[in-house]
C-alpha positions as CSV (number, residue, x, y, z in Angstrom):
1,X,7.6,-34.7,34.9
2,X,11.0,-35.5,36.4
3,X,12.0,-39.1,36.4
4,X,13.5,-40.8,39.5
5,X,17.3,-40.8,39.7
6,X,19.2,-44.0,39.2
7,X,21.5,-43.2,42.2
8,X,20.9,-41.3,45.4
9,X,24.0,-39.8,46.9
10,X,23.6,-39.5,50.7
11,X,25.9,-37.1,52.6
12,X,25.6,-36.8,56.4
13,X,26.7,-33.4,57.6
14,X,27.7,-32.2,61.0
15,X,29.9,-29.1,61.6
16,X,32.0,-29.4,58.4
17,X,31.1,-26.0,57.0
18,X,34.8,-25.5,55.9
19,X,34.8,-28.7,53.9
20,X,31.3,-29.5,52.7
21,X,31.4,-27.3,49.6
22,X,34.3,-29.1,48.0
23,X,32.7,-32.4,48.9
24,X,29.4,-31.3,47.4
25,X,31.2,-30.1,44.2
26,X,32.9,-33.5,43.8
27,X,29.5,-35.2,44.1
28,X,27.8,-32.8,41.7
29,X,30.4,-33.3,39.0
30,X,29.7,-37.0,38.5
31,X,29.5,-37.9,34.8
32,X,27.4,-40.4,32.8
33,X,25.1,-41.1,35.8
34,X,21.5,-39.9,36.6
35,X,21.7,-39.0,40.3
36,X,20.3,-36.9,43.1
37,X,22.1,-35.6,46.2
38,X,20.6,-35.8,49.7
39,X,22.5,-33.9,52.4
40,X,21.2,-34.6,55.9
41,X,22.3,-31.9,58.3
42,X,22.7,-33.5,61.7
43,X,22.2,-30.5,63.9
44,X,25.2,-28.5,62.7
45,X,26.0,-25.3,64.5
46,X,28.6,-23.8,62.2
47,X,26.5,-22.7,59.3
48,X,27.2,-25.7,57.1
49,X,23.5,-26.1,56.2
50,X,23.4,-22.5,54.9
51,X,26.5,-23.1,52.8
52,X,24.6,-26.0,51.2
53,X,21.4,-24.0,50.7
54,X,23.1,-21.3,48.7
55,X,25.4,-23.6,46.7
56,X,23.0,-23.7,43.8
57,X,23.5,-27.4,43.1
58,X,20.6,-29.0,41.0
59,X,18.8,-32.1,42.2
60,X,19.9,-31.4,45.7
61,X,17.7,-32.0,48.8
62,X,18.7,-30.7,52.2
63,X,17.1,-32.5,55.2
64,X,17.6,-31.0,58.6
65,X,17.4,-32.9,61.9
66,X,18.5,-32.5,65.5
67,X,21.8,-34.0,66.3
68,X,21.4,-37.7,66.4
69,X,24.7,-39.1,65.1
70,X,26.1,-40.1,61.7
71,X,24.1,-43.4,61.6
72,X,20.8,-41.6,62.1
73,X,21.8,-39.1,59.4
74,X,22.7,-41.8,56.9
75,X,19.5,-43.7,57.7
76,X,17.4,-40.6,57.2
77,X,19.0,-40.1,53.8
78,X,18.6,-43.7,52.7
79,X,14.9,-43.6,53.8
80,X,14.4,-40.5,51.7
81,X,16.3,-41.8,48.7
82,X,14.5,-42.3,45.4
83,X,17.3,-44.1,43.5
84,X,17.7,-47.8,42.9
85,X,21.3,-47.5,44.2
86,X,22.5,-45.5,47.2
87,X,26.1,-44.1,47.3
88,X,27.4,-42.8,50.5
89,X,29.9,-39.9,50.8
90,X,31.2,-38.3,54.1
91,X,31.1,-34.6,54.2
92,X,34.9,-34.2,54.2
93,X,35.8,-36.8,51.5
94,X,36.0,-36.5,47.7
95,X,35.1,-38.4,44.5
96,X,36.7,-38.2,41.1
97,X,34.2,-37.3,38.4
98,X,33.8,-40.9,37.2
99,X,33.5,-42.5,40.6
100,X,29.9,-43.5,40.3
101,X,30.1,-44.4,36.6
102,X,33.0,-46.7,37.3
103,X,31.2,-48.6,40.1
104,X,27.9,-48.8,38.2
105,X,29.6,-50.0,35.0
106,X,31.0,-53.1,36.8
107,X,27.7,-53.8,38.4
108,X,25.9,-53.9,35.0
109,X,27.2,-57.4,34.3
110,X,27.3,-58.6,37.9
111,X,24.8,-60.0,40.4
112,X,26.6,-58.1,43.3
113,X,24.5,-56.1,45.7
114,X,27.2,-53.5,46.2
115,X,30.5,-52.2,44.7
116,X,33.3,-50.3,46.3
117,X,36.4,-48.6,44.9
118,X,39.9,-48.3,46.2
119,X,40.5,-45.3,48.3
120,X,43.2,-42.6,48.2
121,X,44.4,-41.5,51.7
122,X,44.6,-37.7,51.4
123,X,47.2,-37.0,54.1
124,X,49.5,-39.8,53.0
125,X,50.7,-38.7,49.6
126,X,47.8,-40.5,47.9
127,X,48.6,-43.9,49.3
128,X,46.0,-46.5,48.6
129,X,43.7,-48.2,51.2
130,X,44.1,-51.4,49.3
131,X,47.4,-52.4,47.7
132,X,47.4,-51.3,44.1
133,X,48.5,-54.7,43.0
134,X,45.1,-56.2,43.9
135,X,43.0,-56.6,40.8
136,X,39.3,-55.7,40.3
137,X,37.2,-58.7,41.2
138,X,33.9,-60.0,42.4
139,X,34.1,-60.5,46.1
140,X,32.0,-63.4,47.2
141,X,33.6,-63.6,50.6
142,X,34.1,-60.1,51.9
143,X,35.5,-61.3,55.2
144,X,38.4,-63.1,53.6
145,X,39.0,-60.2,51.2
146,X,39.1,-57.8,54.2
147,X,41.5,-59.9,56.2
148,X,43.8,-60.2,53.2
149,X,43.7,-56.4,52.6
150,X,44.3,-54.6,55.8
151,X,41.0,-55.3,57.5
152,X,39.0,-52.3,56.3
153,X,38.9,-52.2,52.5
154,X,35.4,-50.6,52.1
155,X,34.5,-47.2,53.3
156,X,31.4,-45.0,53.7
157,X,32.8,-42.9,50.9
158,X,33.7,-45.6,48.5
159,X,30.7,-47.9,48.3
160,X,27.4,-48.0,46.4
161,X,24.6,-50.4,47.6
162,X,21.2,-51.4,46.3
163,X,18.8,-49.4,48.4
164,X,16.5,-52.4,49.0
165,X,19.5,-54.3,50.5
166,X,20.3,-51.4,52.8
167,X,16.7,-51.5,54.0
168,X,16.8,-55.3,54.4
169,X,19.7,-55.1,56.8
170,X,17.8,-52.8,59.2
171,X,20.1,-49.9,58.2
172,X,23.0,-48.5,60.3
173,X,23.1,-49.1,64.0
174,X,22.1,-45.8,65.7
175,X,23.7,-44.5,68.8
176,X,27.1,-46.0,67.8
177,X,29.9,-43.7,66.8
178,X,32.6,-46.3,66.0
179,X,32.4,-49.3,63.8
180,X,28.9,-48.8,62.6
181,X,30.1,-48.8,59.0
182,X,32.1,-52.0,59.5
183,X,29.1,-53.6,61.0
184,X,27.0,-52.6,58.0
185,X,29.4,-53.9,55.3
186,X,29.6,-57.2,57.2
187,X,25.8,-57.6,57.4
188,X,25.5,-56.7,53.7
189,X,28.2,-59.3,53.0
190,X,25.9,-61.9,54.5
191,X,23.2,-61.0,52.0
192,X,25.2,-61.1,48.7
193,X,28.5,-60.5,46.9
194,X,30.3,-57.2,46.4
195,X,32.4,-56.0,43.5
196,X,35.8,-54.4,44.1
197,X,36.9,-51.7,41.6
198,X,40.6,-51.3,42.0
199,X,40.7,-47.7,40.6
200,X,41.3,-45.0,43.3
201,X,38.2,-42.9,42.5
202,X,37.5,-41.8,46.1
203,X,39.6,-39.8,48.5
204,X,39.4,-40.3,52.3
205,X,40.3,-37.2,54.3
206,X,42.1,-39.1,57.0
207,X,43.6,-35.8,58.3
208,X,40.2,-34.4,59.5
209,X,38.6,-37.7,60.3
210,X,39.1,-39.1,63.8
211,X,41.5,-42.0,64.0
212,X,40.4,-45.5,64.9
213,X,43.3,-45.7,67.4
214,X,42.9,-44.6,70.9
215,X,44.4,-41.1,71.1
216,X,41.7,-39.8,73.4
217,X,38.8,-41.2,71.4
218,X,36.4,-43.5,73.2
219,X,37.3,-47.2,72.6
220,X,34.3,-49.4,72.0
221,X,33.7,-53.1,71.5
222,X,33.2,-53.8,67.8
223,X,29.5,-53.9,66.9
224,X,29.8,-56.7,64.4
225,X,31.7,-59.0,66.8
226,X,29.0,-58.5,69.3
227,X,26.3,-59.1,66.7
228,X,27.7,-62.2,65.0
229,X,26.5,-64.9,67.4
230,X,23.0,-63.6,67.0
231,X,23.3,-63.6,63.2
232,X,24.6,-67.2,63.2
233,X,21.8,-68.3,65.6
234,X,19.2,-66.7,63.3
235,X,20.8,-68.4,60.2
236,X,21.6,-65.1,58.6
237,X,25.2,-66.0,57.9
238,X,25.5,-68.3,54.8
239,X,27.3,-71.6,55.5
240,X,30.1,-70.6,53.1
241,X,30.9,-67.5,55.2
242,X,30.6,-69.1,58.7
243,X,34.3,-69.6,59.2
244,X,35.5,-66.4,57.6
245,X,33.0,-64.3,59.5
246,X,34.3,-65.7,62.7
247,X,37.9,-65.1,61.7
248,X,37.0,-61.5,60.9
249,X,35.1,-60.9,64.2
250,X,38.2,-62.3,65.9
251,X,40.4,-59.8,64.0
252,X,38.1,-57.0,65.2
253,X,38.4,-58.1,68.8
254,X,42.1,-58.3,68.5
255,X,42.1,-54.7,67.2
256,X,39.8,-53.8,70.1
257,X,42.3,-55.3,72.6
258,X,45.1,-53.2,70.9
259,X,43.1,-50.0,71.3
260,X,42.6,-50.8,75.0
261,X,46.3,-51.4,75.4
262,X,47.1,-48.1,73.6
263,X,44.7,-46.5,76.2
264,X,46.6,-48.0,79.1
265,X,43.6,-50.2,80.0
266,X,45.7,-53.4,80.4
267,X,43.4,-55.5,82.6
268,X,40.5,-54.9,80.3
269,X,42.6,-55.8,77.3
270,X,43.7,-59.1,79.0
271,X,40.1,-59.9,79.7
272,X,39.1,-59.4,76.1
273,X,42.0,-61.5,74.8
274,X,41.4,-64.4,77.1
275,X,37.6,-64.4,77.0
276,X,36.7,-63.1,73.5
277,X,39.6,-64.0,71.2
278,X,40.6,-67.3,69.6
279,X,44.4,-67.8,69.4
280,X,43.8,-70.4,66.6
281,X,42.8,-67.7,64.1
282,X,45.8,-65.4,64.6
283,X,48.3,-66.8,67.2
284,X,51.1,-64.3,66.5
285,X,48.9,-61.2,67.0
286,X,47.2,-62.8,70.0
287,X,50.5,-63.5,71.8
288,X,51.9,-60.1,71.0
289,X,48.8,-58.4,72.5
290,X,48.7,-60.7,75.5
291,X,52.3,-60.1,76.4
292,X,51.7,-56.3,76.4
293,X,49.2,-56.7,79.2
294,X,52.1,-57.3,81.7
295,X,54.7,-54.7,82.7
296,X,57.7,-56.6,81.2
297,X,55.8,-57.0,77.9
298,X,55.1,-53.3,77.8
299,X,58.7,-52.5,78.3
300,X,59.8,-54.8,75.6
301,X,57.1,-53.3,73.3
302,X,58.3,-49.8,73.9
303,X,61.9,-50.8,73.3
304,X,61.0,-52.5,70.0
305,X,59.0,-49.4,68.8
306,X,61.9,-47.2,69.7
307,X,64.3,-49.4,67.8
308,X,62.0,-49.5,64.8
309,X,61.9,-45.7,64.7
310,X,65.7,-45.5,64.7
311,X,66.0,-47.8,61.7
């Protein structure tokens, strides 16, 4: 009789037939870990599911569903998972062979509910998501760690989480295509500490993944910033994280205002800045965004960008 795996790797798939095989191979080549792979095909129309079916990968389960979005696909995979831990991997990203082992090794002597590695950005000559000078460490305050390290240190392809903690959060917010992962890490951070593994054992395919900047993509209010008041009201944010979670939500709203500005939605951006952002948390960024909501400020911004490109 086959024993249950220690880790369940969940890969949501939607129309990535040209990339899924290399991603699947990188997951299947993990060393020193007992794992299963669950691919949830989210209504693909390009034959990606068939590519998975004929790949011949052991301990692989393919689940098919009608297109419902990446959150629904991840949730379906987590619900079906048999492992104690769940590792997420997007269908166009990659792992080094020791990615899972490296994360699980640091968790053996830790009380953390999740661990995440540094990320290599594929289209940027292997540049790191987190500065390589940042040491491996237990992260008791994920919000402060994120603010000190670019805002988005964890990724859906770099993290492993206790399955029971995923379930306790209520899983990913479905029907949301932007920021659902950020919202999840923040809710998990309110439940326990993380561990950061500084080794770049995951690769993020930022070339094929849609950018968080405007560029034609729908700009949406950050899920976590909207959710935080309710979490605080329900006493689901530990007192030690109250201030840092507010600062992080403010950072997300400032980023939202920037995306609105980049989409030429100046009145909306000004409304967000004046009604939903706190200057006290980041006065410099607040003022820079607010100035851009007026014509003169936009002219000065364009001139400064042009000057920077010439230097």
